[in-house]
C-alpha positions in Angstrom: 54.0 61.4 86.3 54.3 64.7 84.4 53.2 68.0 85.8 49.7 67.7 84.3 49.0 64.3 85.8 50.7 65.3 89.2 48.5 68.4 89.6 45.4 67.2 87.7 43.1 68.1 90.5 44.4 71.7 90.3 43.8 71.8 86.6 40.3 70.4 87.0 39.5 73.0 89.6 40.7 75.8 87.4 38.7 74.3 84.5 35.5 74.3 86.6 36.0 78.0 87.4 36.8 78.7 83.8 33.7 76.9 82.6 31.4 78.8 85.0 33.0 82.1 84.2 33.0 81.6 80.4 29.4 80.2 80.6 28.3 83.4 82.3 30.2 85.7 79.9 29.4 83.9 76.7 25.9 82.4 77.2 24.9 82.6 73.6 28.1 80.9 72.4 27.6 78.0 74.9 23.9 77.7 73.8 25.0 77.3 70.2 27.5 74.6 71.2 24.9 72.9 73.4 22.6 72.7 70.4 25.1 70.7 68.3 23.5 67.4 69.1 22.6 64.0 67.6 19.9 62.2 69.6 20.6 64.5 72.7 24.3 63.6 72.5 26.5 66.7 72.2 28.9 66.3 69.3 31.6 68.7 70.7 31.6 66.8 74.1 31.9 63.6 72.1 34.9 64.9 70.3 36.7 65.8 73.5 35.8 62.4 75.1 37.3 60.8 72.0 40.5 62.8 72.7 40.4 61.4 76.2 39.9 57.7 75.6 41.5 57.1 72.2 45.0 56.6 73.7 43.5 54.1 76.1 41.8 52.2 73.2 45.1 52.0 71.3 46.6 50.1 74.3 43.9 47.3 74.2 45.2 44.0 72.9 42.3 41.9 71.7 44.5 38.8 71.7 44.5 39.2 75.5 40.8 39.8 75.9 40.0 36.1 75.6 42.0 35.5 78.8 39.5 37.6 80.8 37.2 34.6 81.0 39.8 32.8 83.1 39.2 35.2 85.9 35.5 36.2 85.9 35.4 37.5 89.5 36.0 41.1 88.4 33.0 40.9 86.0 30.8 39.4 88.7 31.7 42.2 91.1 30.9 44.8 88.4 27.5 43.4 87.6 26.5 43.0 91.3 27.5 46.5 92.2 26.0 48.2 89.1 22.7 46.4 88.9 21.9 44.9 92.3 23.2 47.5 94.7 23.8 51.0 93.2 20.3 51.8 91.8 18.5 50.8 95.0 21.0 52.5 97.3 20.7 55.7 95.3 16.9 55.6 95.6 17.1 54.9 99.3 19.4 57.8 99.9 17.3 60.1 97.8 14.2 59.1 99.9 16.1 59.5 103.2 17.4 63.0 102.5 14.5 64.6 100.6 11.6 62.9 102.3 13.1 63.0 105.8 16.2 65.0 106.5 15.7 67.9 104.1 11.9 68.0 104.3 11.9 71.5 105.9 14.0 73.0 103.1 12.5 71.5 100.0 8.8 71.5 98.9 7.4 68.0 98.3 6.9 68.3 94.6 10.5 69.4 94.0 11.8 66.7 96.4 10.2 64.0 94.3 11.8 65.3 91.2 15.2 65.5 92.9 14.8 61.9 93.9 13.9 60.9 90.3 17.0 62.6 89.0 19.2 60.7 91.5 17.5 57.5 90.5 18.3 58.1 86.8 22.0 58.6 87.8 22.0 55.4 89.8 20.6 53.4 86.9 23.2 54.7 84.5 26.7 53.4 85.4 29.7 54.8 83.7 30.7 54.0 80.1 33.2 56.4 78.6 34.9 58.2 81.5 35.8 54.9 83.2 38.6 54.4 80.6 40.2 57.6 82.0 39.9 56.4 85.6 41.3 53.0 84.6 44.3 54.5 83.0 45.0 56.8 85.9 45.0 53.8 88.3 47.0 51.6 85.9 44.1 49.3 85.4 44.1 46.4 82.9 42.8 48.0 79.7 41.7 44.7 78.2 39.7 43.8 81.3 38.3 47.3 81.6 37.0 47.0 78.0 35.2 43.7 78.8 33.7 45.2 82.0 32.4 48.2 80.1 31.1 46.1 77.2 29.2 43.7 79.6 27.8 46.8 81.5 26.6 48.4 78.2 24.8 45.2 77.1 23.0 44.9 80.5 22.1 48.6 80.4 20.3 48.2 77.1 17.9 45.6 78.7 17.9 46.7 82.4 17.8 50.5 82.3 14.0 50.8 81.5 12.6 48.2 83.9 14.7 49.2 86.8 14.0 52.9 86.2 10.3 52.2 85.9 10.3 50.2 89.1 12.2 52.7 91.2 10.2 55.7 89.9 7.0 53.8 90.6 5.6 54.2 87.2 5.1 51.9 84.2 5.2 54.2 81.2 8.9 55.1 81.1 10.1 56.5 77.8 13.7 55.4 77.2 15.4 57.4 74.4 17.0 54.3 72.8 18.5 56.5 70.1 20.4 58.5 72.7 21.5 55.3 74.5 22.8 53.6 71.4 24.3 56.7 69.9 26.2 57.4 73.2 27.6 53.9 73.3 28.5 54.1 69.7 30.2 57.5 69.9 31.9 57.0 73.3 33.0 53.4 73.1 32.5 51.6 69.7 34.0 54.2 67.3 37.1 55.1 69.4 37.6 51.4 70.0 37.6 50.6 66.3 40.0 53.5 65.7 42.3 52.2 68.4 42.3 48.7 67.1 43.1 49.9 63.5 45.9 52.0 64.9 47.4 49.2 66.9 47.2 46.8 64.0 48.9 49.4 61.7 51.7 49.8 64.2 52.2 46.1 64.7 52.6 45.6 60.9 55.5 48.1 61.0 57.4 45.8 63.4 58.7 48.7 65.3 58.4 47.9 69.1 58.9 51.5 70.1 56.3 53.0 67.7 53.5 52.3 70.2 55.2 54.0 73.1 56.2 56.9 71.0 52.6 57.4 69.7 51.2 57.2 73.2 53.7 59.7 74.4 52.5 62.1 71.7 48.8 61.5 72.4 49.0 61.7 76.2 48.8 65.5 76.5 45.8 65.5 74.2 44.0 63.0 76.4 44.4 65.4 79.4 43.4 68.4 77.3 40.3 66.5 76.2 39.4 65.9 79.9 39.8 69.5 80.9 38.0 70.8 77.8 35.1 68.5 78.6 34.9 69.9 82.2 35.0 73.5 80.9 32.1 72.7 78.5 29.9 70.9 81.0 30.3 73.6 83.6 29.8 76.3 81.0 26.5 74.7 79.9 25.2 74.8 83.5 26.9 78.1 84.7 23.6 80.0 85.1 22.1 77.1 87.2 25.1 76.9 89.4 25.1 80.6 90.2 21.3 81.0 90.7 20.6 77.9 92.8 23.6 77.3 95.0 21.6 76.1 98.1 19.6 73.6 96.1 22.7 72.3 94.4 24.4 71.9 97.8 21.4 69.9 99.2 21.4 67.6 96.1 25.2 67.2 96.2 25.2 65.8 99.8 23.5 62.5 99.1 25.3 62.1 95.8 28.7 62.5 97.4 27.7 60.0 100.1 26.5 57.6 97.5 29.7 57.9 95.4 32.0 57.2 98.3 29.8 54.5 99.7 29.5 52.5 96.5 33.2 52.9 95.9 34.2 51.5 99.3 31.7 48.7 99.1 33.1 47.6 95.7 36.8 48.2 96.7 36.6 46.2 99.9 34.7 43.5 98.2 37.4 43.3 95.6 40.0 43.0 98.3 37.9 40.2 99.9 37.6 38.5 96.5 41.4 38.7 96.1 41.2 40.5 92.8 44.3 42.0 91.3 44.7 45.7 91.8 44.5 46.5 88.0 41.1 44.8 88.0 39.8 45.9 91.4 40.4 49.6 90.6 38.4 49.8 87.4 35.7 47.5 88.8 35.1 49.9 91.6 35.2 52.9 89.3 32.6 51.7 86.9 30.0 51.3 89.6 31.0 54.6 91.3 31.0 56.8 88.2 27.8 57.7 86.2 26.8 57.7 82.6 25.7 61.3 83.1 25.1 62.0 79.4 22.3 59.4 79.4 20.9 60.4 82.8 20.6 64.1 81.8 19.0 63.2 78.4 16.4 60.9 80.0 15.6 63.5 82.8 14.9 66.2 80.2 12.8 63.8 78.1 10.7 62.6 81.1 10.4 65.7 83.3 11.5 68.7 81.2 14.6 70.9 80.8 13.9 73.0 83.8 12.7 70.3 86.1 14.2 69.2 89.5 15.1 65.9 88.0 17.2 67.5 85.3 18.8 69.7 87.9 19.7 66.7 90.0 21.4 65.0 87.1 23.4 68.1 86.4 24.6 68.2 90.0 25.8 64.7 89.4 28.0 66.1 86.7 29.3 68.8 89.0 30.4 66.4 91.8 31.6 63.6 89.6 35.1 64.7 88.4 36.4 66.1 91.7 35.1 63.1 93.7 36.4 60.6 91.2 39.9 62.2 91.2 40.0 61.8 95.0 39.0 58.1 94.5 41.8 57.7 91.9 44.2 58.9 94.6 42.9 56.4 97.1 43.2 53.5 94.6 46.8 54.5 93.8 47.8 54.9 97.4 46.4 51.5 98.4 48.0 49.5 95.7 49.9 47.6 98.4 46.7 46.2 99.8 46.5 44.0 96.7 50.1 42.9 96.5 50.4 39.2 95.8 46.8 38.9 94.5 
């Protein structure tokens, strides 16, 4: 690995600090950038996510995707973790901490909103960022694509009823435009661009052209990740500074949930004898969150300054550092899956 990949956790930490600092110094500029949206999807963030995942999309070989059906166990694990375990465990942890353990520090009305925000995160498994985690753990890009695609299709049909059930209400407004726009911007369009690029390189008949292109794109992928972190933390800088205790309380169950879901999925993958390049992404999809959708729905349902919106923002705050630690765990335990 190069110096950027080797010390990525350091660069992410510096990006977090830079984002908070810049967000406090240039509040008006970040408000302008935050307003550049289509259906609550920020265009600038989408561009940086494109820079992150386009190199991964170029590596996808559609001729190999058909072989995924020969080994469906990774898809089965993804579906079970994402839709039968994660939403309900997130709701249970939210109830345990904010209705029991933290009851003396949080007023009841705020507690219910924090739980609602956690539930929204739990019902929105990762879409775009998982391609980054997959590449960092040397996951199978073709299998990861199929896992994400299946996950997105299920989300279109399952997000609303599961959210309504766990929130205990029946009139849930799901911003379909936001959901579909996010999937289109973060998955479909970069995928099409990657396929077109790969086909153009294959027609040239130069076997080294692909590796040369990826080598040139690799730095931009990391820059896209770091720029996304700076923007997200810049958007929420004021909240981070003014409500540190509340953010800490919300972060505790979110971190427990993240590590818990990961280890459930990862040990299940080991028990199922999955290959390491399938087990890693399968565990990451369930662990990471589609925070763009969760934040948008929280604002739509409860308001911009609600506890639910704050909880989804805290999900963004803890996600990148925690996921980087899980990437390290996956890479260091590759030998567990030798021979699978």
